[in-house]
All heavy atoms as an XYZ file, in Angstrom:
951
protein
N      33.354     33.253     -8.045
C      32.098     33.806     -8.393
C      31.651     34.657     -7.278
O      31.497     34.269     -6.089
C      31.124     32.600     -8.539
C      29.690     33.085     -8.971
S      28.512     31.688     -9.133
C      29.127     30.943    -10.574
N      31.281     35.985     -7.533
C      30.789     36.851     -6.549
C      29.390     36.466     -6.042
O      28.653     35.777     -6.840
C      30.773     38.251     -7.211
C      30.710     37.980     -8.738
C      31.396     36.687     -8.899
N      29.105     36.753     -4.806
C      27.896     36.374     -4.177
C      27.028     37.658     -3.886
O      27.540     38.680     -3.620
C      28.145     35.600     -2.827
O      28.929     36.401     -2.003
C      28.867     34.321     -3.177
N      25.717     37.359     -3.882
C      24.743     38.422     -3.596
C      23.618     37.944     -2.770
O      23.215     36.774     -2.881
C      24.197     39.103     -4.942
C      23.442     38.109     -5.754
C      23.335     40.298     -4.705
N      23.147     38.860     -1.826
C      21.953     38.612     -1.031
C      20.955     39.554     -1.560
O      21.224     40.751     -1.631
C      22.254     38.780      0.495
C      21.061     38.864      1.399
C      20.335     37.432      1.466
C      21.625     39.165      2.830
N      19.725     39.034     -1.835
C      18.655     39.915     -2.385
C      17.516     40.046     -1.257
O      17.049     39.053     -0.756
C      18.134     39.368     -3.652
C      19.302     39.343     -4.689
C      16.941     40.188     -4.151
C      18.894     38.523     -5.947
N      17.293     41.271     -0.910
C      16.337     41.547      0.152
C      15.226     42.437     -0.314
O      15.370     43.566     -0.713
C      17.014     42.234      1.365
C      16.048     42.408      2.556
C      18.268     41.514      1.778
N      14.065     41.814     -0.387
C      12.797     42.609     -0.839
C      11.569     41.863     -0.384
O      11.566     40.606     -0.465
C      12.814     42.735     -2.346
C      11.841     43.865     -2.841
O      10.666     43.802     -2.568
O      12.442     44.753     -3.522
N      10.556     42.543      0.101
C       9.424     41.842      0.525
C       8.475     41.321     -0.607
O       7.674     40.482     -0.453
C       8.616     42.663      1.483
C       8.143     43.925      0.938
O       8.844     44.519      0.110
O       7.027     44.490      1.396
N       8.789     41.798     -1.794
C       8.130     41.418     -3.008
C       8.791     40.296     -3.709
O       9.861     40.475     -4.244
C       7.872     42.624     -3.937
N       8.199     39.113     -3.788
C       8.804     37.983     -4.423
C       9.199     38.204     -5.840
O      10.274     37.832     -6.342
C       7.714     36.727     -4.381
C       8.193     35.554     -5.229
C       9.548     34.882     -4.514
C       7.094     34.469     -5.123
N       8.317     38.983     -6.637
C       8.665     39.250     -8.025
C       9.873     40.071     -8.140
O      10.609     39.842     -9.137
C       7.431     39.858     -8.788
C       7.280     41.320     -8.506
C       7.908     42.260     -9.351
C       6.570     41.742     -7.429
C       7.711     43.696     -9.089
C       6.423     43.116     -7.159
C       6.959     44.087     -7.967
N      10.151     40.950     -7.193
C      11.291     41.790     -7.227
C      12.562     40.852     -6.956
O      13.629     41.051     -7.600
C      11.345     42.975     -6.282
C      10.585     44.184     -6.736
S      11.268     44.869     -8.233
C      12.969     45.358     -7.778
N      12.457     40.004     -5.932
C      13.552     39.048     -5.678
C      13.922     38.229     -6.833
O      15.079     38.043     -7.270
C      13.270     38.161     -4.441
C      13.090     38.991     -3.173
C      13.200     38.127     -1.850
N      12.279     36.937     -1.871
C      11.077     36.952     -1.468
N      10.518     38.093     -0.941
N      10.375     35.907     -1.409
N      12.890     37.705     -7.555
C      13.146     36.855     -8.694
C      13.754     37.653     -9.810
O      14.832     37.175    -10.437
C      11.772     36.231     -9.191
C      12.005     35.480    -10.526
C      11.299     35.192     -8.122
N      13.207     38.829    -10.139
C      13.753     39.605    -11.272
C      15.187     40.074    -10.953
O      16.002     39.952    -11.872
C      12.842     40.861    -11.405
N      15.483     40.605     -9.815
C      16.789     41.028     -9.478
C      17.707     39.772     -9.384
O      18.886     39.913     -9.843
C      16.802     41.866     -8.162
C      18.247     42.066     -7.673
C      16.005     43.075     -8.291
N      17.235     38.741     -8.867
C      18.092     37.515     -8.745
C      18.507     37.063    -10.183
O      19.667     36.640    -10.477
N      17.582     37.035    -11.128
C      17.819     36.727    -12.515
C      18.868     37.583    -13.166
O      19.789     37.116    -13.902
C      16.549     36.630    -13.335
C      15.724     35.489    -13.018
O      16.095     34.375    -12.480
N      14.415     35.552    -13.353
N      18.869     38.805    -12.861
C      19.835     39.766    -13.422
C      21.249     39.434    -12.902
O      22.195     39.271    -13.657
C      19.485     41.245    -12.950
C      18.350     41.857    -13.675
S      18.041     43.552    -12.968
C      16.239     43.701    -13.373
N      21.361     39.158    -11.567
C      22.635     38.873    -11.015
C      23.190     37.494    -11.534
O      24.351     37.370    -11.811
C      22.568     38.836     -9.443
C      22.689     40.188     -8.947
C      21.665     40.971     -8.527
C      23.961     40.814     -8.791
C      21.785     42.260     -8.012
C      24.137     42.086     -8.315
C      23.033     42.796     -7.939
N      22.246     36.539    -11.729
C      22.683     35.245    -12.242
C      23.236     35.397    -13.693
O      24.253     34.862    -14.073
C      21.567     34.203    -12.220
C      21.191     33.784    -10.842
C      19.978     32.897    -10.894
C      19.450     32.547     -9.448
N      18.119     32.095     -9.412
N      22.568     36.282    -14.416
C      23.017     36.501    -15.789
C      24.442     37.168    -15.765
O      25.199     36.985    -16.705
C      21.940     37.491    -16.436
C      22.059     37.657    -17.914
C      20.958     38.576    -18.444
O      19.799     38.317    -18.230
O      21.344     39.592    -19.047
N      24.686     37.957    -14.774
C      25.991     38.638    -14.642
C      27.086     37.750    -13.945
O      28.156     38.250    -13.750
C      25.842     39.930    -13.867
C      24.917     40.937    -14.461
C      24.602     41.079    -15.781
C      24.140     41.868    -13.747
N      23.676     42.087    -15.965
C      23.345     42.594    -14.737
C      23.910     42.238    -12.409
C      22.478     43.610    -14.376
C      23.068     43.167    -12.140
C      22.362     43.865    -13.078
N      26.748     36.480    -13.666
C      27.760     35.628    -13.133
C      27.840     35.556    -11.608
O      28.865     35.127    -11.059
N      26.823     36.065    -10.983
C      26.785     36.034     -9.510
C      26.094     34.834     -9.028
O      25.244     34.256     -9.678
C      25.999     37.267     -8.966
C      26.774     38.611     -8.902
C      27.026     39.240     -9.998
C      27.187     39.081     -7.697
C      27.702     40.427    -10.026
C      27.851     40.346     -7.706
C      28.091     40.970     -8.852
N      26.433     34.374     -7.824
C      25.704     33.309     -7.094
C      24.776     34.025     -6.038
O      25.251     34.745     -5.275
C      26.670     32.391     -6.324
C      25.907     31.318     -5.532
C      26.807     30.486     -4.654
O      28.033     30.723     -4.615
O      26.276     29.617     -3.947
N      23.448     33.796     -6.227
C      22.540     34.259     -5.279
C      22.573     33.399     -4.007
O      22.098     32.262     -4.060
C      21.101     34.375     -5.787
C      20.158     34.903     -4.820
C      21.090     35.292     -7.021
N      23.116     33.847     -2.899
C      23.390     32.915     -1.696
C      22.140     33.070     -0.839
O      21.964     32.111      0.040
C      24.569     33.381     -0.958
C      25.849     32.955     -1.677
C      24.596     34.753     -0.517
N      21.250     34.061     -1.001
C      20.046     34.048     -0.162
C      19.096     35.070     -0.669
O      19.472     36.017     -1.394
N      17.857     34.895     -0.306
C      16.774     35.893     -0.469
C      16.005     36.046      0.792
O      15.626     35.135      1.443
C      15.730     35.385     -1.549
C      16.317     35.268     -2.954
C      15.238     34.839     -3.935
O      14.048     34.796     -3.582
O      15.611     34.461     -5.083
N      15.850     37.404      1.170
C      15.231     37.663      2.434
C      14.013     38.529      2.154
O      14.087     39.352      1.182
C      16.175     38.425      3.378
N      12.957     38.420      2.916
C      11.781     39.206      2.662
C      11.536     40.284      3.646
O      10.596     41.005      3.643
C      10.507     38.259      2.542
O      10.422     37.649      3.889
N      12.492     40.450      4.634
C      12.445     41.527      5.624
C      13.830     41.818      6.115
O      14.768     40.951      5.988
C      11.422     41.208      6.687
C      11.791     39.990      7.559
O      12.806     40.022      8.200
N      10.934     39.065      7.548
N      13.976     42.823      6.889
C      15.343     43.281      7.402
C      15.839     42.253      8.391
O      17.088     42.141      8.477
N      14.913     41.691      9.225
C      15.442     40.776     10.167
C      16.167     39.557      9.530
O      17.210     39.131      9.910
C      14.293     40.228     11.087
C      14.535     39.075     12.061
C      15.507     39.442     13.143
N      15.322     40.674     13.878
C      16.332     41.474     14.152
N      17.559     41.228     13.859
N      16.095     42.613     14.777
N      15.457     39.022      8.458
C      16.066     37.907      7.845
C      17.332     38.373      7.088
O      18.322     37.619      7.020
C      15.108     37.434      6.685
C      13.931     36.642      7.157
C      12.978     36.251      6.048
O      13.149     36.612      4.857
O      12.045     35.575      6.381
N      17.377     39.619      6.575
C      18.584     40.140      5.947
C      19.796     40.144      6.814
O      20.909     39.794      6.465
C      18.325     41.545      5.434
N      19.591     40.529      8.056
C      20.649     40.575      9.065
C      21.146     39.137      9.369
O      22.353     38.883      9.292
C      20.269     41.257     10.355
C      21.369     41.067     11.402
C      19.970     42.762     10.118
N      20.177     38.148      9.483
C      20.589     36.850      9.763
C      21.373     36.254      8.558
O      22.413     35.627      8.775
C      19.327     36.009     10.079
C      18.688     36.277     11.427
C      17.323     35.680     11.556
O      16.912     34.784     10.662
O      16.567     36.069     12.484
N      20.798     36.403      7.294
C      21.434     35.904      6.177
C      22.828     36.554      5.923
O      23.774     35.892      5.552
C      20.639     36.065      4.954
C      19.362     35.169      4.882
C      18.279     35.441      4.003
C      19.351     34.052      5.681
C      17.238     34.568      3.893
C      18.214     33.233      5.629
C      17.151     33.435      4.760
N      22.899     37.823      6.209
C      24.253     38.489      6.071
C      25.278     37.814      6.889
O      26.415     37.498      6.497
C      24.137     40.012      6.222
C      25.484     40.593      5.753
C      25.533     41.127      4.458
C      26.591     40.664      6.465
C      26.730     41.582      3.956
C      27.868     41.098      6.036
C      27.880     41.657      4.735
O      29.042     42.061      4.243
N      24.968     37.705      8.156
C      25.838     37.042      9.142
C      26.204     35.611      8.730
O      27.362     35.174      8.947
C      25.182     37.058     10.527
C      25.204     38.523     11.061
O      26.021     39.335     10.724
N      24.209     38.672     12.033
N      25.326     34.955      8.143
C      25.473     33.571      7.703
C      26.317     33.438      6.525
O      27.252     32.674      6.379
C      24.179     32.859      7.561
C      24.252     31.371      7.152
C      22.862     30.709      7.075
O      21.864     31.324      7.387
N      22.855     29.546      6.556
N      26.107     34.284      5.451
C      26.684     34.112      4.124
C      27.782     35.102      3.839
O      28.611     34.862      2.942
C      25.705     34.209      3.058
C      24.577     33.092      3.153
C      23.309     33.376      3.385
C      24.926     31.719      2.976
C      22.290     32.350      3.484
C      23.969     30.725      3.035
C      22.632     31.035      3.310
N      27.797     36.247      4.505
C      28.720     37.357      4.209
C      28.937     37.539      2.669
O      30.065     37.402      2.197
C      30.130     37.021      4.900
C      29.807     36.810      6.420
C      31.033     37.276      7.288
C      30.702     37.044      8.844
N      29.709     36.037      9.207
N      27.851     37.884      2.027
C      27.887     38.056      0.618
C      28.818     39.223      0.218
O      28.994     40.172      0.952
C      26.434     38.266      0.235
C      25.810     38.910      1.371
C      26.462     38.235      2.588
N      29.179     39.209     -1.095
C      29.980     40.370     -1.677
C      29.133     41.568     -1.850
O      29.629     42.621     -1.767
C      30.569     39.898     -3.004
C      31.491     38.814     -2.962
O      32.506     38.853     -2.053
O      31.394     37.838     -3.605
N      27.770     41.318     -2.001
C      26.828     42.494     -2.307
C      25.556     42.170     -1.686
O      25.104     41.006     -1.641
C      26.845     42.602     -3.828
C      26.258     43.884     -4.330
C      27.113     45.118     -4.148
C      26.043     43.731     -5.895
N      24.779     43.207     -1.369
C      23.382     43.012     -0.922
C      22.611     44.084     -1.606
O      22.978     45.232     -1.763
C      23.304     43.396      0.681
C      21.847     43.213      1.052
C      24.155     42.438      1.436
N      21.412     43.625     -2.141
C      20.393     44.701     -2.577
C      19.293     44.736     -1.519
O      18.826     43.653     -1.161
C      19.734     44.265     -3.957
O      19.078     43.063     -3.854
C      20.929     44.207     -5.003
N      19.043     45.827     -0.981
C      18.192     46.025      0.154
C      17.041     46.948     -0.088
O      17.225     48.205     -0.324
C      19.053     46.625      1.372
C      18.313     46.745      2.619
S      18.177     45.321      3.605
C      19.883     45.006      4.107
N      15.827     46.395     -0.038
C      14.582     47.203     -0.163
C      14.506     48.028      1.112
O      15.028     47.624      2.155
C      13.406     46.274     -0.357
C      12.098     47.033     -0.586
O      12.196     48.163     -1.133
O      11.096     46.398     -0.406
N      13.890     49.148      1.072
C      13.771     50.013      2.160
C      12.535     49.653      3.035
O      12.547     49.400      4.140
C      13.744     51.479      1.868
C      15.089     51.933      1.363
C      13.301     52.394      2.997
C      15.209     53.434      1.054
N      11.386     49.598      2.349
C      10.092     49.393      3.123
C       9.727     47.956      3.083
O       9.404     47.402      2.065
C       9.049     50.209      2.398
O       9.453     51.543      2.212
C       7.790     50.227      3.200
N       9.849     47.331      4.246
C       9.488     45.901      4.434
C       8.897     45.701      5.790
O       9.079     46.474      6.736
C      10.787     45.032      4.321
C      11.427     45.072      3.000
S      12.925     44.080      2.895
C      14.110     44.938      3.930
N       8.142     44.644      5.916
C       7.617     44.293      7.235
C       8.689     43.885      8.200
O       9.830     43.475      7.778
C       6.579     43.135      6.909
C       7.116     42.541      5.719
C       7.756     43.623      4.947
N       8.351     43.665      9.446
C       9.248     43.160     10.530
C      10.309     44.100     10.854
O      10.438     44.506     11.958
C       9.778     41.682     10.236
C      10.555     41.197     11.415
C       8.649     40.836      9.831
N      11.219     44.422      9.849
C      12.325     45.320     10.104
C      12.632     46.009      8.697
O      12.740     45.272      7.699
C      13.563     44.602     10.562
C      14.780     45.553     10.664
S      16.363     44.632     10.985
C      16.214     44.507     12.761
N      12.764     47.299      8.726
C      13.013     48.035      7.424
C      14.383     47.812      6.927
O      15.272     47.400      7.711
C      12.781     49.483      7.645
O      13.850     50.072      8.401
N      14.610     48.063      5.627
C      16.014     47.990      5.104
C      16.948     49.005      5.806
O      18.141     48.569      6.039
N      16.429     50.137      6.179
C      17.313     51.065      6.828
C      17.795     50.561      8.209
O      18.927     50.618      8.543
C      16.522     52.369      7.046
C      17.288     53.449      7.845
C      18.561     53.890      7.143
C      16.462     54.662      8.078
N      16.842     49.953      8.963
C      17.217     49.404     10.227
C      18.159     48.207     10.103
O      19.085     47.986     10.884
C      15.962     48.950     11.005
C      15.188     50.119     11.519
O      15.815     51.266     11.604
O      14.012     50.003     11.845
N      17.950     47.440      8.996
C      18.881     46.327      8.751
C      20.343     46.844      8.470
O      21.266     46.201      9.001
C      18.382     45.413      7.613
N      20.387     47.897      7.712
C      21.743     48.506      7.412
C      22.348     48.852      8.776
O      23.565     48.635      8.930
C      21.614     49.676      6.459
C      22.906     50.505      6.333
C      21.155     49.145      5.164
N      21.597     49.532      9.574
C      22.131     50.025     10.905
C      22.619     48.857     11.774
O      23.348     49.094     12.705
C      21.061     50.846     11.599
C      20.870     52.165     10.856
C      19.767     52.983     11.549
C      19.639     54.313     10.911
N      18.585     55.238     11.604
N      22.079     47.568     11.514
C      22.556     46.444     12.253
C      23.762     45.784     11.570
O      24.671     45.372     12.260
C      21.420     45.524     12.476
C      20.448     45.818     13.640
C      19.784     44.637     14.165
O      20.333     43.460     14.060
O      18.708     44.792     14.670
N      23.767     45.797     10.280
C      24.803     45.115      9.562
C      26.161     45.749      9.598
O      27.208     45.286      9.866
C      24.346     44.750      8.149
C      23.209     43.766      8.090
C      25.535     44.286      7.242
C      22.550     43.604      6.727
N      26.057     47.087      9.235
C      27.378     47.887      9.116
C      28.291     47.861     10.298
O      29.407     47.728     10.193
C      27.028     49.319      8.591
C      26.431     49.300      7.210
C      28.222     50.244      8.591
C      27.408     48.782      6.087
N      27.663     48.164     11.516
C      28.671     48.120     12.675
C      29.357     46.803     12.829
O      30.533     46.728     13.292
C      27.608     48.320     13.899
C      26.527     49.087     13.285
C      26.293     48.470     11.920
N      28.720     45.656     12.506
C      29.320     44.354     12.565
C      30.268     44.034     11.417
O      31.214     43.345     11.458
C      28.240     43.282     12.674
C      27.456     43.298     13.980
S      26.300     41.955     14.071
C      25.118     42.393     12.854
N      29.886     44.624     10.279
C      30.541     44.335      8.939
C      30.761     45.659      8.207
O      30.102     45.944      7.240
C      29.815     43.362      8.157
C      29.333     42.100      8.825
N      30.211     41.069      9.016
C      28.103     41.784      9.377
C      29.559     40.106      9.672
N      28.312     40.535      9.935
N      31.702     46.547      8.679
C      31.817     47.808      8.047
C      32.130     47.831      6.487
O      31.887     48.827      5.870
C      32.992     48.474      8.873
C      33.281     47.595      9.890
C      32.585     46.264      9.745
N      32.630     46.723      6.001
C      32.952     46.671      4.628
C      31.750     46.098      3.742
O      32.004     45.874      2.583
C      34.185     45.864      4.378
C      33.993     44.468      5.002
O      33.090     44.176      5.794
O      34.902     43.527      4.599
N      30.624     45.921      4.372
C      29.449     45.414      3.598
C      29.134     46.360      2.450
O      29.146     47.524      2.548
C      28.289     45.203      4.639
N      28.847     45.748      1.291
C      28.466     46.518      0.124
C      26.944     46.304     -0.115
O      26.412     45.345     -0.567
C      29.134     45.916     -1.133
C      30.633     46.124     -1.123
O      31.129     47.192     -0.848
N      31.349     45.079     -1.377
N      26.254     47.368      0.400
C      24.788     47.317      0.384
C      24.274     48.425     -0.592
O      24.632     49.640     -0.483
C      24.195     47.558      1.744
C      24.729     46.481      2.719
C      22.680     47.536      1.751
C      24.266     46.749      4.166
N      23.450     48.018     -1.513
C      22.814     48.941     -2.414
C      21.287     48.975     -1.983
O      20.631     47.952     -1.946
C      22.741     48.363     -3.882
C      24.174     48.191     -4.361
C      21.944     49.314     -4.777
C      24.244     47.482     -5.744
N      20.823     50.219     -1.641
C      19.470     50.418     -1.257
C      18.558     50.497     -2.495
O      18.938     51.152     -3.481
C      19.204     51.729     -0.441
C      20.193     51.823      0.787
S      20.030     50.429      1.915
C      18.398     50.605      2.571
N      17.389     49.799     -2.472
C      16.456     49.870     -3.558
C      15.298     50.672     -2.993
O      14.630     50.259     -2.010
C      16.034     48.422     -4.012
C      17.192     47.716     -4.497
S      16.670     46.706     -5.836
C      18.307     46.283     -6.621
N      14.985     51.754     -3.678
C      13.983     52.691     -3.087
C      12.885     53.009     -4.118
O      13.130     53.043     -5.313
C      14.713     54.000     -2.683
O      13.782     55.071     -2.445
C      15.670     54.465     -3.776
N      11.714     53.378     -3.574
C      10.680     53.907     -4.427
C      10.925     55.432     -4.466
O      11.653     55.974     -3.668
C       9.339     53.607     -3.774
N      10.328     56.125     -5.405
C      10.348     57.514     -5.570
C       9.875     58.121     -4.247
O       8.998     57.589     -3.623
C       9.568     58.068     -6.725
C      10.203     57.846     -8.059
C       9.235     58.202     -9.189
C      11.382     58.796     -8.198
N      10.479     59.179     -3.860
C       9.957     60.005     -2.697
C      10.608     59.490     -1.337
O      10.175     59.968     -0.280
N      11.619     58.670     -1.396
C      12.259     58.193     -0.195
C      13.603     58.770     -0.024
O      14.438     58.200      0.689
C      12.278     56.595     -0.244
C      10.892     55.992     -0.142
C      11.019     54.535     -0.065
O      11.633     53.827     -0.810
N      10.185     53.892      0.826
N      13.887     59.969     -0.567
C      15.206     60.593     -0.525
C      15.695     60.743      0.863
O      17.003     60.452      1.117
C      15.189     61.883     -1.287
C      15.226     61.802     -2.724
C      13.818     61.448     -3.333
O      12.841     61.364     -2.684
N      13.835     61.316     -4.679
N      14.909     61.151      1.907
C      15.336     61.354      3.243
C      15.857     60.035      3.812
O      16.872     59.982      4.493
C      14.181     61.813      4.087
C      14.592     62.142      5.493
C      13.360     62.579      6.317
N      12.311     61.530      6.271
C      12.437     60.362      6.975
N      13.487     60.138      7.698
N      11.553     59.412      6.982
N      15.222     58.949      3.532
C      15.547     57.634      4.004
C      16.915     57.228      3.359
O      17.774     56.628      4.006
C      14.417     56.610      3.846
C      13.292     56.996      4.724
C      15.005     55.195      4.318
C      11.967     56.124      4.390
N      17.063     57.469      2.101
C      18.250     57.172      1.341
C      19.466     57.935      1.995
O      20.542     57.291      2.196
C      18.131     57.600     -0.194
C      17.252     56.634     -0.856
C      19.560     57.626     -0.785
C      17.827     55.195     -0.917
N      19.299     59.138      2.271
C      20.402     59.881      2.892
C      20.794     59.311      4.240
O      21.960     58.974      4.460
C      19.956     61.461      3.142
C      21.011     62.105      4.025
C      19.822     62.080      1.815
N      19.796     58.913      5.049
C      20.112     58.248      6.296
C      20.817     56.872      6.053
O      21.733     56.613      6.805
C      18.678     58.060      7.072
C      18.955     57.829      8.558
C      17.694     57.776      9.205
O      16.595     58.339      8.852
O      17.559     57.251     10.349
N      20.373     56.124      5.062
C      20.934     54.825      4.884
C      22.374     54.923      4.347
O      23.298     54.168      4.791
C      20.117     54.077      3.732
N      22.716     55.958      3.602
C      24.121     56.262      3.109
C      24.900     56.648      4.272
O      25.971     56.188      4.480
C      24.146     57.304      1.993
C      23.333     56.889      0.702
C      25.470     57.710      1.672
C      23.958     55.731     -0.065
N      24.306     57.500      5.111
C      25.139     57.947      6.341
C      25.353     56.734      7.164
O      26.361     56.707      7.987
C      24.377     59.007      7.107
C      24.392     60.318      6.445
C      23.420     61.378      7.035
O      22.509     61.018      7.891
O      23.503     62.533      6.613
N      24.436     55.767      7.226
C      24.559     54.560      8.081
C      25.598     53.545      7.460
O      25.970     52.597      8.167
C      23.208     53.933      8.311
N      25.957     53.758      6.257
C      26.972     52.900      5.586
C      26.604     52.199      4.379
O      27.431     51.481      3.809
N      25.363     52.378      3.843
C      25.027     51.807      2.587
C      25.906     52.459      1.512
O      26.243     53.626      1.662
C      23.600     52.053      2.219
N      26.287     51.695      0.486
C      27.233     52.194     -0.446
C      26.585     53.031     -1.596
O      27.158     53.994     -2.161
C      28.021     51.026     -1.212
C      28.886     50.221     -0.181
C      30.141     50.954      0.083
C      31.180     50.073      0.703
N      31.039     49.760      2.098
N      25.279     52.686     -1.961
C      24.692     53.425     -3.019
C      23.205     53.038     -2.982
O      22.774     52.343     -2.230
C      25.303     53.000     -4.392
C      25.172     54.031     -5.434
O      24.345     54.961     -5.254
O      25.991     54.008     -6.437
N      22.497     53.587     -3.954
C      21.015     53.274     -4.084
C      20.613     53.360     -5.479
O      21.248     53.863     -6.379
C      20.220     54.369     -3.223
C      20.164     55.625     -3.835
C      19.132     56.047     -4.733
C      21.221     56.665     -3.675
C      19.143     57.336     -5.255
C      21.224     57.829     -4.236
C      20.150     58.196     -5.030
N      19.409     52.704     -5.767
C      18.907     52.774     -7.124
C      17.364     52.926     -6.873
O      16.778     52.423     -5.911
C      19.224     51.561     -7.924
C      18.771     51.717     -9.360
C      18.669     50.322     -7.341
C      19.463     50.850    -10.402
N      16.650     53.774     -7.709
C      15.296     54.031     -7.575
C      14.478     53.039     -8.487
O      14.805     52.872     -9.633
C      14.951     55.467     -7.882
O      15.816     56.321     -7.100
C      13.568     55.837     -7.657
N      13.405     52.496     -7.900
C      12.594     51.525     -8.657
C      11.541     52.463     -9.394
O      11.071     53.480     -8.787
C      11.842     50.660     -7.699
C      12.635     49.631     -7.040
C      11.688     48.710     -6.159
C      12.299     48.276     -4.851
N      11.425     47.531     -4.036
N      11.035     52.081    -10.502
C      11.638     50.988    -11.381
C      12.887     51.300    -11.990
O      13.140     52.552    -12.275
C      10.521     50.751    -12.344
C       9.882     52.085    -12.562
C       9.985     52.814    -11.169
N      13.659     50.372    -12.255
C      15.080     50.736    -12.904
C      15.244     49.788    -13.976
O      14.685     48.692    -14.156
C      16.164     50.604    -11.813
C      16.170     49.241    -11.087
C      16.822     48.151    -11.709
C      15.592     49.180     -9.899
C      16.804     47.031    -11.029
C      15.577     47.901     -9.191
C      16.194     46.837     -9.798
N      16.188     50.197    -14.874
C      16.630     49.396    -16.013
C      17.790     48.481    -15.541
O      18.544     48.910    -14.679
C      17.105     50.294    -17.171
C      16.050     51.223    -17.746
C      14.889     50.356    -18.441
O      15.173     49.359    -19.038
O      13.753     50.821    -18.324
N      17.912     47.369    -16.203
C      18.967     46.395    -15.804
C      20.296     47.080    -15.903
O      21.156     46.854    -14.964
C      18.881     45.118    -16.746
C      19.811     44.131    -16.354
C      19.417     42.781    -16.919
C      19.537     42.677    -18.387
N      19.394     41.310    -18.983
N      20.595     47.846    -16.971
C      21.904     48.403    -17.034
C      22.224     49.492    -16.060
O      23.286     49.737    -15.665
C      22.117     48.915    -18.540
C      21.122     50.139    -18.833
O      19.977     50.191    -18.226
N      21.453     50.956    -19.754
N      21.083     50.146    -15.511
C      21.354     51.034    -14.370
C      21.829     50.371    -13.140
O      22.732     50.780    -12.516
C      20.050     51.775    -14.023
C      19.493     52.740    -15.024
C      18.150     53.285    -14.668
O      17.158     52.618    -14.650
N      18.061     54.602    -14.398
N      21.304     49.201    -12.841
C      21.715     48.437    -11.651
C      23.055     47.902    -11.859
O      23.921     47.923    -10.983
C      20.713     47.270    -11.456
C      21.111     46.410    -10.203
C      21.277     47.139     -8.920
C      20.087     45.226    -10.058
N      23.425     47.415    -13.083
C      24.707     46.957    -13.457
C      25.809     47.938    -13.235
O      26.773     47.690    -12.688
C      24.743     46.370    -14.889
C      26.072     45.645    -15.269
C      26.117     44.310    -14.670
C      27.259     43.566    -15.338
N      28.559     43.778    -14.823
N      25.543     49.190    -13.598
C      26.487     50.338    -13.416
C      26.766     50.455    -11.954
O      28.008     50.602    -11.548
C      25.906     51.595    -14.050
O      25.716     51.333    -15.437
C      26.935     52.720    -13.840
N      25.755     50.540    -11.109
C      25.891     50.685     -9.652
C      26.694     49.529     -9.058
O      27.647     49.707     -8.306
C      24.488     50.788     -8.954
C      24.681     50.740     -7.420
C      23.813     52.057     -9.417
N      26.360     48.327     -9.440
C      27.108     47.116     -9.047
C      28.559     47.207     -9.353
O      29.455     46.981     -8.551
C      26.449     45.839     -9.568
C      27.332     44.634     -9.313
C      25.110     45.600     -8.944
N      28.855     47.489    -10.600
C      30.258     47.639    -11.140
C      31.034     48.643    -10.403
O      32.142     48.455    -10.069
C      30.304     47.872    -12.652
C      29.823     46.615    -13.425
O      29.623     45.602    -12.937
O      29.553     46.808    -14.680
N      30.399     49.892    -10.152
C      31.039     50.850     -9.355
C      31.392     50.384     -8.013
O      32.572     50.762     -7.567
C      30.138     52.165     -9.347
C      30.047     52.880    -10.649
O      30.890     52.654    -11.533
N      29.018     53.705    -10.803
N      30.465     49.762     -7.345
C      30.756     49.396     -5.927
C      31.858     48.365     -5.897
O      32.729     48.346     -5.009
C      29.420     48.920     -5.222
C      28.502     50.066     -5.042
C      29.796     48.157     -3.932
C      27.126     49.692     -4.472
N      31.827     47.388     -6.703
C      32.767     46.242     -6.666
C      34.017     46.531     -7.481
O      34.883     45.688     -7.468
C      32.056     44.938     -7.264
C      30.823     44.519     -6.442
C      30.333     43.165     -7.079
C      31.269     44.270     -5.023
N      34.085     47.718     -8.108
C      35.382     48.149     -8.828
C      35.515     47.401    -10.141
O      36.664     47.227    -10.576
N      34.394     46.955    -10.760
C      34.536     46.336    -12.075
C      34.589     47.324    -13.205
O      33.788     48.320    -13.004
C      33.388     45.318    -12.257
C      33.306     44.178    -11.346
C      32.175     43.449    -11.181
C      34.375     43.828    -10.602
C      32.028     42.462    -10.310
C      34.350     42.735     -9.656
C      33.091     42.038     -9.556
O      32.999     40.967     -8.685
N      35.275     47.105    -14.234
C      35.198     47.972    -15.396
C      34.789     47.053    -16.552
O      35.209     45.947    -16.684
C      36.499     48.574    -15.723
C      36.986     49.618    -14.704
O      36.078     50.100    -14.006
O      38.167     49.841    -14.566
N      33.935     47.606    -17.443
C      33.569     46.830    -18.688
C      34.614     47.072    -19.674
O      35.150     48.078    -19.839
C      32.229     47.291    -19.111
C      30.976     46.681    -18.358
O      31.281     45.582    -17.755
O      29.924     47.085    -18.425
């Protein structure tokens, strides 16, 4: 069973995204509400996939990517962004994030990104 770490400071987003992944057969190994927790949980669980919000308290998603990727270059991180954060997305991709999705998004949009990163075909 593939594993996912969900990182977002909004509880409703963690629950919504977590439910999508459970429906797709993933195990949600952790939920983090800021980038510092994301780094700690990544090191602890080494999930197959991470969904990472950009704007969070304590440490941003971008800063978390910059900490995770040097230690785990094969980490599969999907950035979750609000409209208007294109500059940060470019920086996150350059830092090693695999892809991004803009909120709000449809479930099938996220599934396509996940399948592309993990190499799944429907």
